[in-house]
N, C-alpha and C positions, 0 to 999 in steps of 0.2 A: 528631513522629512518636515514638511509644514505641520503647524498646529492642527489644521483641518485633516490632514492625512493622519496624524497620530491619534486623533480623536476617533476617527472612523475605524482605525485599526484596533484601538481599544475597545470599541463598541462590538467588533466582530468577535474579537477574542472572548469577550464576556459572554455574548450569546452562545457561541460554541462550548465553550468550557462549562458554562452554567448548563446547557443542554445535557452535557455529559454527565455531570454531578447529579443532575435530576434524575436519571435513569441507573445511576450506579448499581444499586441494590438488585434491581431487575435483571440487568445484565449479568451480573456475578451469580445470581440464582440459576441462570440458564447454562452455565458452562458444561455442565455434565449432560445435560439433555441435548445441547448442540453437538457434543461428541458422540454420543450414542446415536443419534439421528443421522450422522454423516453430513448434515447442513444446519444452518440455523434454525432454530425454531421459531414458529409464528411470534411467540412473545419476543424473542430476540430481535427479529425484523422490525416489529412495531416500535420497540424502543430505540433501535438505531434511527429509524426514520425520525422520531420525535427529537433526537439530538441536534438534528439539522446537519450533520456532518457530511451526508450524502450530497448536501447542496453547496459545499465549501469551495468547490472548484467551477461552480456553474457561473456563468455570466449574470451579472446582477438584472440585467433586463429580463431574465427568466426567473427571477426570484431567488438567485443564488448570492453567495457571499464574495466571490472572487477574492478569497482571502490569500494573503501574502504566505510564501512558502514556509516561514519559520511557524506562523500560526497553525497552518495545515500540519506541519510536521508534530507539534506539540499536541493537537487535538488527536492524531492517530497514536501517539505515545500515551496519552491517557486512556484511550479505548482498549488498545492493547494490553495495557497493565490491569485492566478489569477482567477483559475476555478476549484471548487472543483471536480467536476465529472472527469475532465480531470486528475487531480491529483490521483485520486483513480483508474482510469483506468491505468495510468501509472504504479502505484504501483502493480497492478495484471498483467498487461502486461509484464512488465519487468521480473517478476519472472516465467511467462508461456514461455518465452523463455530461460531463464536461467537454469531451471532445464534440459529440453531436451538437451540444448546445452552442458551441463557438463556432462549428465549421459546416453544418448541414445547411443545404439551401432552405429557403424560408418554407416551401412546400413541405418539406420533409420534416422541418422542425414543428410545424403545424400538427402533423401527424403524431410524431413522438411526445409532443407536450401539450397537446390539445386538449386533454381531459383536465378536469378539476384537481385530480389527484397527481401528485409529482411522481413520475415514472421511476421504476427501480431498473437498474441494467446490470449487465455482466459484460466483460471485455476480454478478448483474446489477442494477444499481441505479436504472436508468431505468424508469418505468412503462410500457413499451411493449407490454404485453399486458393482456388483462381476464380477470377472474376472474367468472363468473356463478353464483350460489348455485344448487345443486340439492339433492336429498336427499342427505345424508350428506357433502356437500362441495362442489366447485366444478368447474365445466368452464373449463378455462384454454386460451386462445388467444393467441398473439403471437409476435413476433421481437424479439430483443433483440441489441444490439451489444456487443462487448468483454467477452465471456465468458472472461476471462483464465484459462487453466489448465484449460479444459474438457475437453482431450483426457485428461488423466490424472485427472479427477475422478470421483467416484462419484455425487456429487449436484450438483444445481443449485439454487441459491437465487435466486429471481425475484421482483421486485416487480410488483404489478398493480393496475390500476384495478377496483374492484369495479364492477360493472354489473348492474342499475341502482345508481346512486349511493345509499349510504344516507343516511337523514335526517340524521343526525349522524356526527361524526367526519371524519377525512381523506379515508375511501372508498378507503384503500390497503391491499393485502393482500398478506404475503408468502406464497409457496407454496415447497414444498420437494419436488422430484421427482428419481426416479433419472435418472443422465445417459444411460442407455440409452433413456429415452423422448423424448431430444431430438433434433431434426434438426441436425446441426452443419453449418453453411455453410463451405466452404473459402476464406474469402475475406480471410485475414490474410496479404496480401502488402503489406507496409509498409516504411517507411524505418527505424524504430527499434523496440526492444523486441520484435524478431521473434521470440525464443525464447519469448514468452509464450503464443502459439497463442490470441490474443483474438478467436476467431471469433465470428461471429453464431450464435445458437442460436434455434430456432424450437420450439413447442409447438402442436399442432394439436387443438384440442377434446379436450384430456387431462383424464380425471376426476382431481381431487386430493382425497383425503380430508379432512374438516375437521381430523384430527388431525395433518396435515402442512401446516399453515397456520397463521397468526396476524395479526391486524391490527397495522398500523403505529400505534403510540402505546399499545399494550397495555403493562401493567406485566410486568416479567420475572418469570418463574416460579422461577427459579433464579440464584444467584451474588449478588455483593455490589454495591459502588459503581461498578463499571465498567459495568455494564449501566443504570444509572440516569443515566449522563451525557448521553445524547442526541446528537443531530446538530446540528452537523457535527463536534463535538469527537471522537466515537466513531471517526472514520475520518481526520480531517485531519491530525492529527500524523503519520500514516504517510508522507505525501507529503513532509513536510521531512525525514524520515529517509532517505528512498529518494533524493531528490534531492542531498542532503548527502554520502551515500556514494557517488554516481557522481563527482561534482564532486571529491570528495578522491581517488578513484582516478585522475582525470585529473591533477590538480596533483601528486601524489606522482610519477606515472609520468613527467610531463615534466621534473621536476626532475632525476631519474635520467638522462634522455636529454641535458639541457643541461649538466650537469656536465661531460662530456666532449667535447661536441660542438664541431667546429670548421667554419669556413666561410671563404670567400674564396680568392683567387687568390696571395696571398703564400705564401712556401714554409712549409709546416706549418698554414697556415690561421691565422684568429684565433678565439680561444677565445669562443663565443657567450655563456658564463656571464659574461664581463667586460663585457658591454655593460649600461650604466646603465638604459636603457629597459626591458630583460628583467627586471632585478632588481627595478625599480619594478613592473611588472606581477606578478611573482610574489609580491611583499610585500603588494600590495594584494590579490590574490586570497586569499592567506592570511588576512588580517585579516577580509575580507568574509565568508569561510566560517565563520570562527571566531565572527564577530559574529551571523550569521544563526542559526548553532547555539546560541549562548547565548540568543538571543531565544526560539527554539522550546523550549528547555529550561525558560526562565523561566515562559512562559505555560501550558505543559502542567503543569509542576508546581503551579502555582496553581490550575489547573482540577482537578487530581487531589486536591488538598487540599481544595478546596471539596466535591467529590463525596464524600470519604471522611469529611467532617465532617458529611455530611448537608445541607448547605446548598444543594446543587444547583449547576449550571453555569447561569449566566444568559445572557441573550442578548448582552450585552457581552461576556462572555469567550468564548462561542462564536465570536463575530467576531473577538476577539484571537486565539484559535487558528488559525482558517482564515487569517487575514491573514499570521500568522507562517509558515504552510506556503507561502503563496504568494510571501512575500518569500524564503524560503529557496530556493524553485524558481526564481525570477527570478535571484537571485544566483547559483545553481549554473549556470543557462544562460549569464549573462554571463561568468563565470570559465571556463567550459569554452570558449566561443568565443574568448576571448582566448588560452587555451592553445593551442587548435588552429592558430591563425596562426603561432606559434613552434614546433610540434612537429616542423617539417621536412615534406619532400615524402613521406616514407614515411607520414606520417598520412593520406593520401588513399586508401589501400588498405582494402578491406573487413576484412581480418584484423586492422588495427592497432587497438590498444586505445583510441588517441585518437579515431579515427573513429567507433568504436563508442559511445564516451563522449558525443560529440557528438549522434549520432543517438538515443541513448537518452534523454537528458535533455531533448532538444528534444520529443520525442514524450511525454514525462511531462508537460512543461509545458502540454500541449494539454487536460489534464484538467480538466472543469469545477470540481472542488474547489479548483484553484489559480489560477481566472480572477481578473482583477483586479478584478472586482465585490466581491471581499472586502474591498477597501480602502474601497469606497463605503460598504458595509454597517458597517464599523467607525466611518466617519465619522458615519454617521447615529445609531449608538449613543452616540458621544460628545457628540453635539449634543442628546441626550435626544428625538430624534424617535421618536413612539410607533410600535408594530407592526413593529419591526425583526424581519426573518425572516433568521437567519444563514445559511439554505440558499438565499436568493433569488440 
């Protein structure tokens, strides 16, 4: 890395991390309100926008950072440590701006980014809808699940299957539509990540002009190495950062509880922190989190270097990045579960941070991107089996 590149990276990290720290207290104060409301509060959204994290994946020509993968991972880790629902919505919101920002035709870009205010987006990544070509665009119909942040979004970015299927290409098309054209189903009654408002959204025979769409697999129209990385690396690292941030909140919080906690019937009780089994659990948890984090940094740094050098990220590297995110999530779930058992009876209440960490990281682990099939795919790549699809 050149001195100029290192300086630019340091400046980006300083801006993003400083922005997060500046609103830490405000985001922490909204945790319970976000959960109760089933979506981020207006105060949380305002603070998130101020951090700049929603612009971290956006092309520089549009006022974004085009941050490297590790910087983005660490930004999400910091946000998830403060307020998990905000961290998750930041992850989704940043991608919902980055994809159109890099791939939309100029006319569509002007519509989405034409106002003085930076737009807010939500994105759905399972092709649950259809896009039928018509004069000037597409008729889009479908219902998509898990539209995190849709209640504070201006735009929805959704992937569809083209119908009839084209003779060539993957037959998948992204469409960008005003959120006001969406039917939002109020079905986000869940155990964790309650504040993300990840409701189902529906479009009913909506006309979407060609300028507000782009085909999956098209070359980016703007931006640098970040937009040539491809899937799953373009999004997988985010999951590692999120899970590690939640688990770190749990571990640090439980350590503070246990330092002065006493139990038992003897006068004054017995100091819980003196128990060897507890010390062992905390030590193992600390090392496991740091090891998972080091692995995630290593493989994402390597992927970024490959992309920046123009070599591209090959299938084996994609599998490594996805597997590292899966591993980080698994470790986070294990560590948080161990911590919950030792956090005391107070942890069973909804308002307790430890219960919230347990619920949030468990729900995050259900995501397709961190399914254990990632390991199978990496094994196939290591064996040299042909046609490994890292998104499989």
